[in-house]
N, C-alpha and C positions, 0 to 999 in steps of 0.2 A: 424394441419395447421398451418405454420408459420406464422403469422400476424404482420406486422410491424407497426401497427398504435396502438401506445399509447390511454388506454384510457382518457375520460375527466380527472378521479382523477390522474391519471398519469403526465397529463400533468401539472394540478394542484400542483401535488408534486413539480415537476421543477420550476414554477413559483414561489413557496414558500422559495425553497434552493435559488435561483439563488436571488431573493431579500433579504434573511438573510444574504446572500454573500457578495453583495452590499453594505449594511446598518454595518457588522459587518467585513469584510475582504476588505477592500479597499488595495491599492496598497502601500499604508502606514501602513498598520497592517501587509502585507507581509514583508515589509523591516524592520520594527522596531521589528521581529521577528527572523531575519539572525542571526547564531550563537549566537543566545538567550542562556544562561543556561538552561533554560527551554525551550524556544521556543512555547509555545503552545499560542495559540491566546483565553486567557480567556475570553472575550464576546461573541466570536463566538461560543466556547466550550458550554457556559453556556447559548447560545440561541438555540443551537443545539438539548439539553437536555429538554429544555422546551418545545421543539416542538415533541420530542419524536423521534427525527430524531438519538440518539444513538444506540436505541436499534430497529432502525427501520426493521432489519432481525432477532431480536432476539425473541423466544416464548413468548405469552402472559404472561404463567403462571408464568415467569421470569421478569417482568417488559416491555416487547418489546412489539412490534406491528405486530410481524410473517408476515410481508410482504415477498414479492419473490425477490429473487435476482433481476430480473430483475427492480424491485423499486430500489433496490440499485444500479444498473446500473444509473439510473438518476439521483441519489444524488450523487453518482460518479462522474460524468460527469460534473457536476457543481464546486463541489467540485475542480476536476481541473483544470476547466476555473477559479477559484480564487485563485489557489496557495496554498490552506487551511490550514494553521500551525493547525492540531489536529492530535490528536493520535488515529482516529476515524479505520484507518485499523487495528492498532497495538493492540487496547484493545478491540474494540466493534465484531471484526471480526475474529483474528487469536486468541489473546488467549481466547475471548467468545468462539470461535469454538471449542477448543482443549478441553477447559470445558463441553460442552454440549456432545462432541462426545465419551469422555471419562472418566470426573468427577464426582467424589463421590457426593452423595446427599450433602453431607457436604461442599465440595469445592461450587459444584453449588449454596448452597444457601446463602454461605457466600460472593460470588464476584457478580455472574451474575446480581441480583439488584440493585448493586449499580453500575457494568457499563451499565446497561441499562440507570440509572439515571444521570451516569456521575459524581459521587461521589466518587467512584473508578476508576482508571486507572490499567491494568495491561497488560504490555508489553512483546513480546516475547524477548529472549536472545539468537541465533540461530548462527550466523556467528562467527568464529575465526580468529584470525589471523593468515595470509598465508595460510589457509584451504580454501576450496571450500563446495559446495553448496549439495554435496552427503552425506549420511549418512556417508564416510568415512570421512568427513569435522568435524564430531563431534568429539572432542576427551580430550573435557573439560571430566573428571571424576567424577564418583560418587560410592564411595566405603563404604561396610555396612559396621556399626559403632555401636554396640549396637542394639537399639531398631529403628537405622534411619540410613543415611546416611551421607558421609562428600565428599565437594565438591571442586576440585580442578583443576584450568586451568584460562582463559581468554576466553573473547566472546569480538569481536569486532562490530563497526557498531548497536548498541541498541539505536535504535529511542527512542526518551522523556523517557531516563533511570531515570533523576531527577525526573519528573513526577510522577513517577508512587508508586502505592502503593504496587506492588509484580511483578517479574520475573515468566516468564515460562521461564525456563533454561531448554536446552535440553541438558543431559547428559549421556555420554556413561558407560555403566555397564559391557561389557563383549567386549573379542574379535571379534566378527564376524560384519559387516557389522551394522544389524538392530539391535544391542542390545543396544538400546537408550533407555532412560526414559525420562518423563516429570519430573520436581518440581516447585512447586509453592516455590520462595525462596524472604523473605523480603529483599532488597537493600539496608537498614539500617544495616541488620544482621552483627554480630562482623564477621572481615574475606574478608567483601564486600567493596572493594573500586573502584569509578569511574573517569573516565580521560575523559574532553570532548575531540571530535575530529571533527577536521573542514576538510568539505566534500566542493568539486567543486558545489555542490548545496547549501550550507549553512545553510543546515537543521539541528536540535539537533541530533548529537550522538553521543554515551559514548563509550570506551571502558571498561568491567567491569570487575575485577579480582576477582578469588574467590579463598580464601587462608585458606584450613582448615574449611569451611563455613560447619556447621553442618545444618541440617534439619531433620524433624519428618520423620517416614513412610508415616505417612499421609498427606505428602507435595506431594508424587508420585501421577503423573494422569495416573489414569488407569492402567491395569493391568502390572505386569515386561516385559520390553523389547516391548512393544507396543508404543512406543512413535514414533516411524518414523513414522508409520502407522497412528497415530494420527493427526502427524505434515503434513502431506501429504492430508490428508482430510480436514484437514481447510484451506489448501492453495490455494487449487483447486479454490474455492467461491473467495480466497483472489488474483487470478490472473486475473479471470475474472474482477473485482473492479478495481484493477491495471490498465488494458488496460481502462477499463471506464474513469478513471481519466486520463489516457494519450490520449485520443482521446478528452476530454473537453479539455486539454491543449494544443493540435495541432490546435483544432478548431479555438480558441480562439487567438492563436498567428496567425494561418492565417489570421482569421477577421483583427487583427490590419495591419500585413503586406500587402491586399490588400488595406487597407485605406491610407497606406502611399505611396503604389504605384501610387492609381489617385492624393494622393496632392503633392508628391514632383516632380518637372519637371526638366527637362536636355535639352537643346537643344530644348528647348521652347515646350515641349510636355511632360506628365505624364510618370514616368516611366513603368507603365502598358502596355503606347501606343506600348513599345518596344516589337519583338515578342519574343524574347529571355527570360524575364522577364515574359510574360502573359503564355506561355508554362510553366515554372519553376511555376505558381500558379494553373493552371489548374493540372498540374499533383499532385503538394498537396493535390487539393480538391479530386482528383478521390481517393488519397490515403486513406485521412483521412474520406471520407464516406465508403471505402472500409473495413475498418477496425469496424467503427462503425457497420457497417452488421455483422461483422463475431461476435463482443461481445454481437451483439443482441442475435444472435443465439445460440452463449452458454448462455446467461444468459435462453435465452426461453428453453433452453434444462434442464437445472436444474427445472426451474419451473414445467417442464411436465414429471421428473422423470426419464430423460436420463443421461447417464454419461459422467463426464466432463474433463476424464482423457485425453481426445484427444484435446479437444476445448479449454481447461484453459489454457494450455501452448499456442495454437497456437494464443489463441487473446492477449495474454497477448506479446508473442514475436512479433506479426506485432503489434500491437499499440502503444509499446517502441519503436521499430525501427522509426513507421511513426512520432512518436512524434519529436523523435531528428532527423530525415530527416527533415521535414517541418520546424525545429526552425533555422535547420543548412541552409538550404536555406533563411531563413527569415534576418536571418543575412548578407547573401551575399546581399540583396536587400537594407536593410538598408542603406549598408555599412559600414565603420568605425564608425559611430556612433550610430550604435548596439550594440557594445561591452562595451560602456562606461554605467557607473552604473546610469546614466540619463533616460538611454528608459529603457522602461517596457520590450522591448523582451528580451534581454540579461538573465532577470530572469526566461524566460521560457525553453531559450536555456538551462543554466545549470540546472534546471529541470530534464529534460529530459533527458542528459546525468544521471543524477542520478538515476532517475525513472529506466533506461534501466539497469542501474550495481544491481539494489534491489530488493530483495524476487526475487530470480532467472532471472538473468543475459540471455544475448542469447545466450549462447552455453549452458546451465543448460535447457534454453525452449527448444531450439533444440533435444537436446537430450531425453526430456521427450516427444517431439512428435514423435521422431523418433521409441521410446521405444513402444510406441501405436500404430503408424502403422504398425510395423512391425509384433507386435504381434498380428494384425487383418486381416494381408495380406494373 
């Protein structure tokens, strides 16, 4: 049975993460890391590592805590509230997930303990310039050469690439849509070049070029041709956590907008006293609470062994759209000043749009939901 009450331990987890974020991820820290070449709030990252939060959902035998996805949702709601500039999703969820699903014993031993401890950062290189989120969007090639492979092509929007010790690169090894493999690649290897990209969210992303990059056969993650299946498995819990991140951001954005509507007066009364404004705020609150419920259902389903194929993209789709719509409404309540850099709300507005476009955008999430619904109809 779905239980919407969090345990005492989970409430303590929330309080701990919120306290850490308040201490080490102030608005000033967020601003300082905008468009930074590294983009990682180092003190926050160190504290998350010290508290065992980097390996929260990783197995205990690899240095993690073995916690559930529902615990991860609590963590990500707080990271979303704080707009935390850390590569937790990229390294501790996506890259670690790919290694857990398909990595060799040697690869797991080499990287998972470091990922859990925060001493190693491994990030995925997935999207490509001008290409989409489907398997056909992967056009970077990996051709056999001797006892290894040679990689040629480009990746875009590689988050935290300059902070990474390894990249998990999706590469095409054949003509069929699913002929994709994952490779561990050293970002400092010969033939790898990086150029920072400026984004609407001012987060740290890179375009990474691969020109004749040689990798050993042992760098491939999983069996030949299994890369997309592995990536899709890793993406499902990641989409639920992205939804939680969006919910946390939307909730905080709504809180500061509500406070502004109480404090700011026009025509001798608070903005919130105007019916149009109060209805906007009420609609936003309803949508945020509904989004949280959907995300909790997805996390609960995973923790009880139920599939995420439908619920993961649903939660990501609804939460990111809600985050974007809530912050867009908030900008209207704040008026012209909301767009100025001095105000906090513009940080959330820009991050909301960035998150909506990242790791499966609206259209791709709709396609994934449709595929799941039509298959079971």
